[in-house]
C-alpha positions in Angstrom: 0.0 0.0 0.0 2.8 2.4 0.9 4.5 1.8 -2.5 1.2 2.3 -4.4 0.4 5.5 -2.4 3.9 6.8 -3.1 3.5 6.1 -6.8 0.2 8.0 -6.9 1.9 11.0 -5.2 4.8 11.0 -7.7 2.4 10.8 -10.6 0.4 13.7 -9.2 3.5 15.8 -8.6 4.8 15.1 -12.2 1.5 16.2 -13.7 1.7 19.4 -11.7 5.2 19.9 -13.0 4.0 19.3 -16.6 1.3 22.0 -16.2 3.7 24.5 -14.6 6.3 24.0 -17.4 3.6 24.4 -20.0 2.4 27.6 -18.4 5.9 28.9 -18.8 6.4 27.8 -22.4 8.0 24.4 -22.1 6.7 20.9 -22.9 8.0 18.5 -20.3 8.7 14.9 -21.4 8.6 11.9 -19.1 12.3 11.1 -19.9 14.3 11.7 -16.8 18.0 12.3 -17.5 19.2 13.0 -14.0 18.2 12.9 -10.3 19.3 13.8 -6.9 17.9 13.8 -3.3 15.6 16.8 -3.9 15.8 17.4 -7.6 15.2 15.8 -10.9 16.2 16.7 -14.5 13.9 16.0 -17.4 14.1 16.4 -21.2 11.8 19.1 -22.4 11.0 21.2 -25.5 10.8 24.9 -25.8 7.7 26.2 -27.6 8.0 28.7 -30.5 6.1 31.3 -28.4 8.7 30.9 -25.6 11.5 31.3 -28.0 10.0 34.5 -29.3 10.1 36.0 -25.8 13.5 34.7 -24.7 16.4 35.9 -27.0 19.0 34.0 -25.0 17.1 30.7 -25.6 16.3 31.4 -29.2 19.8 32.4 -30.2 21.4 29.3 -28.8 18.8 26.8 -30.0 18.8 28.4 -33.5 22.4 27.3 -33.8 21.6 23.8 -32.6 18.8 23.3 -35.0 16.5 21.8 -32.3 14.2 23.0 -29.5 15.3 20.5 -26.8 16.4 21.7 -23.3 17.0 20.1 -19.9 14.8 21.3 -17.0 16.1 20.8 -13.5 13.3 20.8 -11.0 14.3 21.4 -7.4 11.7 20.6 -4.7 12.4 23.5 -2.4 9.4 22.7 -0.2 10.9 19.3 0.7 14.6 20.2 0.8 16.2 21.3 4.0 17.4 24.9 4.5 21.0 23.8 4.2 20.3 22.4 0.7 18.3 25.5 -0.4 21.1 27.9 0.5 23.2 26.6 -2.4 20.5 27.1 -5.0 20.9 31.0 -5.3 24.6 30.5 -5.7 24.1 27.9 -8.4 21.8 30.3 -10.3 24.1 33.3 -10.0 27.1 31.3 -11.0 25.4 30.0 -14.1 24.2 33.5 -15.0 27.8 34.9 -14.6 29.4 32.2 -16.7 26.8 32.4 -19.5 28.2 32.5 -23.1 31.2 30.3 -22.5 31.2 27.4 -25.0 32.4 24.9 -22.4 30.0 25.8 -19.6 26.4 24.6 -19.6 24.0 27.4 -20.4 21.2 28.5 -18.1 18.4 30.0 -20.2 16.0 31.1 -17.5 14.4 30.1 -14.1 10.9 30.2 -12.8 9.5 29.2 -9.4 6.6 28.9 -7.1 6.1 28.1 -3.4 7.0 24.4 -3.9 9.5 24.2 -6.7 12.2 26.0 -8.6 12.8 25.3 -12.3 16.2 25.8 -14.1 16.0 25.6 -17.9 19.4 24.4 -19.0 21.2 23.6 -22.2 20.9 20.0 -23.2 24.1 17.9 -23.5 22.7 14.8 -25.1 25.8 12.6 -25.1 26.0 11.9 -21.3 28.8 12.6 -18.9 32.5 12.1 -19.0 32.4 9.0 -16.8 30.1 7.3 -19.3 32.4 8.3 -22.1 35.5 6.9 -20.4 33.8 3.6 -19.7 32.4 3.4 -23.3 35.8 4.1 -24.9 37.6 1.7 -22.5 35.2 -1.1 -23.6 35.5 -0.2 -27.3 39.3 -0.1 -27.3 39.7 -3.0 -24.8 42.1 -0.7 -23.0 41.6 1.3 -19.8 40.9 5.0 -20.1 40.9 7.4 -23.1 43.6 7.7 -25.6 45.9 10.6 -24.7 44.9 12.6 -27.8 41.3 12.5 -26.8 42.0 13.2 -23.1 44.2 16.2 -24.2 41.3 17.6 -26.3 38.8 17.3 -23.5 41.2 18.6 -20.8 41.9 21.7 -23.0 38.2 22.5 -23.0 37.9 21.8 -19.3 40.8 24.1 -18.5 39.1 26.8 -20.6 35.9 26.4 -18.6 37.6 26.4 -15.2 39.7 29.4 -16.2 36.6 31.3 -17.2 35.0 30.6 -13.9 38.1 31.5 -11.8 38.6 34.7 -13.8 35.1 35.7 -12.7 35.8 34.8 -9.1 33.8 31.6 -9.1 35.1 28.3 -7.7 33.2 25.2 -8.7 34.2 22.9 -5.7 32.7 19.8 -7.3 34.8 19.1 -10.4 34.3 15.4 -11.3 33.7 13.2 -14.3 29.9 13.0 -13.5 29.6 16.8 -13.6 31.3 17.1 -17.0 28.9 16.6 -19.9 29.3 16.1 -23.7 27.0 17.4 -26.4 26.3 15.8 -29.8 29.3 17.6 -31.3 31.7 16.2 -28.7 32.0 19.6 -27.0 32.6 19.5 -23.3 30.2 21.3 -20.9 31.0 21.9 -17.3 27.8 21.6 -15.2 26.3 21.3 -11.8 27.3 24.5 -9.9 25.4 23.4 -6.8 28.5 23.8 -4.6 29.9 26.8 -6.4 30.9 29.9 -4.4 32.4 33.4 -5.0 35.9 34.0 -3.9 36.1 37.7 -4.3 39.3 38.3 -2.3 42.6 37.0 -3.7 43.5 35.1 -0.5 40.1 34.4 0.8 39.6 31.0 2.4 36.6 28.7 2.5 35.7 26.2 5.2 32.6 24.3 3.9 33.3 20.6 3.3 31.6 19.8 0.0 32.1 17.8 -3.2 32.9 14.1 -3.7 35.5 12.6 -1.4 37.4 10.8 -4.3 38.0 14.2 -6.0 38.4 16.3 -2.8 41.7 18.1 -2.1 43.7 16.9 1.0 43.4 20.2 2.8 39.6 19.8 2.8 39.8 16.3 4.1 42.0 17.6 6.9 39.2 20.1 7.8 41.5 23.0 7.1 40.4 26.3 5.6 41.2 26.2 1.9 41.6 28.2 -1.3 38.8 27.2 -3.6 40.8 27.7 -6.8 43.6 25.5 -5.5 41.1 22.9 -4.5 39.7 22.9 -8.0 43.2 22.3 -9.4 43.5 19.1 -7.3 40.1 17.9 -8.7 41.3 18.7 -12.2 44.3 16.4 -11.6 42.0 13.6 -10.4 39.8 14.1 -13.5 42.8 13.9 -15.8 44.0 10.8 -14.1 40.6 9.2 -14.5 40.5 10.1 -18.2 43.8 8.5 -19.1 43.8 5.4 -16.7 40.1 4.5 -16.4 40.2 4.6 -12.6 40.6 7.1 -9.7 44.0 7.7 -8.1 42.7 7.6 -4.5 39.6 5.8 -3.4 38.9 5.0 0.3 35.9 5.3 2.5 37.9 6.6 5.5 39.5 10.0 5.2 42.6 9.1 7.2 43.2 6.2 4.7 42.6 8.5 1.8 45.2 10.9 3.1 47.7 8.1 3.5 47.2 7.2 -0.2 47.5 10.9 -1.2 50.8 11.2 0.6 52.2 8.2 -1.3 51.2 9.8 -4.6 49.5 8.4 -7.7 50.8 5.3 -9.5 50.6 4.9 -13.3 50.0 2.0 -15.6 52.6 1.1 -18.3 52.3 3.0 -21.6 51.2 6.4 -20.2 53.5 9.0 -21.5 56.0 10.6 -19.0 54.8 14.1 -19.9 51.2 13.2 -19.0 52.4 11.6 -15.7 54.3 14.8 -15.0 51.3 17.0 -15.5 49.2 14.8 -13.2 51.8 14.9 -10.5 52.0 18.7 -10.9 48.3 19.0 -10.1 48.2 16.3 -7.3 50.6 18.1 -5.0 49.7 17.8 -1.3 50.7 21.5 -0.7 48.1 23.7 -2.4 50.6 26.4 -3.4 52.8 23.8 -5.1 50.1 22.8 -7.6 50.4 23.9 -11.2 48.2 26.9 -12.0 45.8 26.9 -15.0 48.2 28.8 -17.1 51.0 26.3 -16.3 48.6 23.5 -17.2 47.8 25.1 -20.6 51.5 25.7 -21.4 52.6 22.3 -20.2 54.6 20.2 -22.8 51.9 17.5 -22.8 49.3 20.1 -23.8 51.2 21.6 -26.8 49.6 19.4 -29.5 46.1 20.7 -28.4 47.3 24.3 -28.6 48.8 23.7 -32.0 45.6 22.1 -33.3 43.5 24.9 -32.0 45.8 27.5 -33.5 45.5 25.9 -36.9 41.7 25.8 -36.5 41.7 29.5 -35.6 43.8 30.4 -38.7 41.5 28.5 -41.0 38.5 30.4 -39.6 40.1 33.8 -40.4 38.2 35.4 -43.3 40.1 35.9 -46.6 41.5 39.4 -47.3 39.4 39.5 -50.4 36.3 39.9 -48.3 34.0 42.6 -49.6 34.4 46.0 -47.8 30.6 46.4 -47.5 30.4 43.2 -45.4 33.1 44.3 -43.0 31.4 47.7 -42.6 28.0 46.1 -41.9 29.5 43.8 -39.3 31.2 46.6 -37.5 27.9 48.6 -37.4 26.0 45.8 -35.6 25.2 46.7 -32.0 26.3 44.0 -29.5 23.5 42.3 -27.7 24.1 40.6 -24.5 21.1 38.3 -24.9 21.3 37.4 -28.6 25.0 36.7 -29.0 25.8 33.0 -29.3 27.8 31.3 -26.6 31.5 31.9 -27.0 34.7 30.5 -25.5 37.7 32.8 -24.9 40.6 31.0 -23.3 43.0 33.8 -22.4 45.6 31.9 -20.5 48.5 33.4 -22.4 49.3 37.1 -22.1 52.8 37.6 -23.7 54.2 41.1 -23.3 54.2 43.4 -26.3 57.9 43.8 -26.0 58.3 40.3 -27.5 58.9 38.4 -24.3 57.3 35.0 -24.2 55.2 33.3 -21.5 56.8 30.3 -19.9 55.8 27.5 -17.6 57.2 28.5 -14.3 56.6 25.4 -12.2 59.3 23.9 -10.1 61.1 20.6 -10.6 58.9 17.5 -10.7 58.7 15.5 -7.5 60.3 12.0 -7.4 57.8 9.3 -8.3 56.5 7.2 -5.4 57.7 3.6 -5.2 55.5 0.9 -6.6 53.1 -0.5 -4.0 49.9 -2.5 -4.0 46.8 -0.5 -4.0 44.1 -1.2 -1.4 40.5 -0.3 -1.2 37.8 -0.3 -3.9 37.8 1.8 -7.0 34.9 4.0 -8.0 31.9 1.9 -8.9 31.5 3.7 -12.2 35.1 3.4 -13.3 36.6 0.2 -14.6 39.0 -1.6 -12.4 42.6 -1.7 -13.7 45.9 -2.4 -12.0 48.5 0.3 -12.2 52.3 0.4 -12.0 54.8 3.1 -11.2 56.4 4.8 -14.2 60.1 5.4 -14.4 61.4 8.9 -14.2 59.3 12.1 -14.5 59.9 14.7 -17.1 60.5 18.2 -16.0 57.8 20.7 -17.0 58.8 22.3 -20.3 59.7 25.9 -20.9 58.9 27.1 -24.3 57.9 30.4 -26.1 54.3 30.9 -27.0 53.2 32.6 -30.2 49.6 33.0 -29.2 48.0 36.0 -27.4 44.7 34.2 -27.1 43.0 31.1 -28.6 39.4 30.2 -29.2 38.5 26.7 -28.3 36.4 24.6 -30.6 33.5 22.2 -30.1 34.0 18.8 -29.7 21.9 13.2 -18.4 22.6 15.8 -16.2 24.0 15.2 -12.7 22.3 17.2 -9.9 23.3 18.5 -6.5 
C-alpha cells in the first residue's frame, strides 16, 4: 500500500510539473535524465512562443537546430534549508558564466512556493564518466587515448579558467559533472556547490564535493583556497581520463590521506609528460600545484594548442572579403542576450615587447615507489591495475606565439 500510495503522489507531482512548465512555455517529457535527493532533471522542448520571448534561448537553439532543453526541478518545499542555501549560488554562478562554450548554459528560471525550475542547455551525449567507460570497452584498454584526453582537458581548463577569472570556484569538479554534447563539445555543469571567492587570498571552510575528488586540505578540515582545491580535482579528473580509474579511493578520510601522501601510480604505456602533468596537479601542498596557465602551457598540452591555433587560422576570413560586409558587421550593435555562446581562453598574455610566457613550475617530484593499492575503486570506473612509471619529465619551458585562442567544439547530474 505504501508503494502504491507513493507512486500516486509521484504521478500527481509530475502532472503538476508538466502543467507548470507548459504555463511557462515548455513541454516537459517523461524522460528523466538526472536525479538527486531533492531534484530531478527532465528532457523538455521549448515552444515557439517561448523562444520569441527569450532571446537568449532562441539564439542558442537556433544554432543547434532543435528545441530541446533540460529542465532541472528542485523541490524547495521538501529540501532542508542547508540544501536550499546553495540554490541561489548555483543560479548566480550560471548567470555569470553564460556564453562560454564549455559551460552549460542557463536559459532562465521560474519558481513557485514548492518548486524552482532551471531551464538548462541539453548535452545529449551523457557525462565524461560514461564516455570513459564506453571508450575503454570499445578499445579494450583502460581510459581514453591521450589525444582524446588532451582535447577534453583543454576545454575543461578553458571552462575552469573562465569561472576562476570571474571569481567563481566550482568545488565539485568530477567526471559526472562534465557533460558532452552531440558535437563532442565538453560542458562543465552542476554548480550546486559553487561559491564566489572575491578576495585573492580568501579561504573557505565548507566541506563539500565528492571525497574521491576532494583536495587533501579539505579532508583535513582546514580552511582552503577554492581555486587551488579545483586544481586538485582537475588532476584527479585527468588521471581518471587516461587510466580509467581514480587515483585515490577509500571510505575513511585518514586512509585516503595516506594514499595521497604516497602519490599516484601509473599504468605502463602512459607518457612521461602526462604523468608529470598529473603529479604537478596532485601536489599535497596547495601552493605547489600547477596553475591553470601552467597546465595550458605544459609540454603535454602543446599538441592541443597547435591544433586549435591551426583551426583558428582556418577560420580567419580571406583578405578578399567585400568591404561592404566588413562595414555592416562593425555597425552591428552588441546584444548581451542574442549573441551566441563563446569561448575565450586567455591563459597566455605575452608582453608586447616580445617576451614569451613560460611554464614556471618547479622541478617535478620524485615518483613514489611501486606499492599494492588497497580499497575499492569508483563503482563507475573500470578496475585496472597500475604500476609506477620510471622517471618524471620536467615541465617544459617554451615560447608561446599566441595571445589568445578560441576553443572549438568537440543526463545531467544534480546536486
